[in-house]
N, C-alpha and C positions, 0 to 999 in steps of 0.2 A: 552497711555500715550505719550506725543511729546516730545522726549529726549533734555533737555536741553544744549547746548553747551556755552560755556565761552571761551570767544576770547580777549586776552591779547592786550591792543595798544599801540604798541610803533610809536612813533611819532618823524619825523625829522624837520629839521626847515623850509623846503619845504612845507610840508602839513600843518606846526603849523600854518603859515602865511597866508594860504587860506581860501577865504569864500567857502565852499563846495556846499553850499544851489542850486546855479544857473547851478550849474552843476549837479547835483545829481536831481535837477528838469528836468532839458535837458532830460538826461538818461530815467525818467517817460515820458516825452513824446513823447522819441523817440519808449519807449515800446510799446506803445498805437496801435504804425503801426502794432502789429503781432496779435491784438485784433478779433479772429473770423478766425484766419490763422494758428495758431500754433497748433492747437488741446487741447490736455490736458499740454501743457507744460506751463510753466510759462512765460510772457510778460517782455523782459529783453530789455533797451538800454543800450548803452556805447559812450563813451567819453574820446577822448585824449586830455590834455589840457596841454599848453605849456606858461608861465606866465599870467596865466589869458585868454587864447585864444583856443578855442575849434581848433584843428587840422583835425581831423578826427572823426566821430561817424558813428555807425549804430544799426540798431535794431534785432533781430530774428523775421523773417517775411514771415515764411513759414513752416510749421511742416516738418521736418528731412531737412529743410534748414542749414545754418551755421549761427551758434549762433553770437549775437551782436559783443563780442569781437572779434572772430575768423573773421568775415566779414570785418571790417573794418583795422584788423593788417594786413590778406591777402592781401588788398587793396591798401593799404597807401604805397606810394613809397618814401615819405621821412625817414629821421634819426630819431628815436625816441632818444632825448635825456634823458643824467641823472636825468634831475630835470622834465620832464614830467611826467603827472599825469596820470593814468589812471583812470575812475571811470566807475560806475557798479552799476546796481540797486539790482543785485543778485549777491551774492559770484561765480564768476567762476567755471565750471565743471573741474573735475578730473579722468571723466571715459571716458570709449569707446563707442559710443551708435550708432548714426546714421551718427554723425559727431567727429570726435577726440576731445582729451580734449582740449580745452581752454588754460588750465595751461600752456599745452606744447608750445602753439604759443606763448603767453604772455613771456616767458623763453627765448623763441629762438628769438623773437626781440628786446630782452632789456629793455623789460621793468620794473624800479624799484621802484616804485610806483603805489599801487592801493588803492583808496577808494571805500568800494563794502556797499552797500543800505543797505542789510540784506544775514544772513544767508540761505540757503537752506533750506526749510522746510523740503525737503525729507528725511528722517533718515538716510539712508543710504549713503547721500551725505554729509548731515549736520557738514559743519565746516573742510572736508578733502580738498576741493579745498583751501582754506587760507593756512591749515596746508601744503599742498601741497610747494605753493609760499613762506613761510615763510622760510621752509626750502631750496628753493633753494636763500635766500637771497635778498628777496622783502619783501619790507616793507609793510604790510596791515592794512588800518585804517578802521576800523567800528566796526559794524553796524550802520552806521548814521542814518535809520530812521527804525521803526517797522513796522511790517505785518500789516493790517489795515482790 
């Protein structure tokens, strides 16, 4: 039986006034880049948005490769502003595997707002990434979409 994770939503005026659907949809389109390339890992895409415009985006495209959030946050040379929003279709990871935790680079780069599509279905991870980010003072809103 799958453990049910309850996530409380706190919403800022930045998040409240945005239409999340186009950005979450873009995450899902990007995630498809990993199909057949990431083994049993989930398909994940991520975008960074400022005032309704995408600044950076990436996908998890290779087994053992950088996760979507880490890929664009490592490559993005711009400044991440206090109102910028990171979208990702799956809760960011918070454990060391083949790559470092995505929650670490999200904190290090100064992301303040995250909208996520779904909680990680892996019972060992479910909700822990969101918990770690909220513990660091990062606003997390979601899950936005249900797994199909």
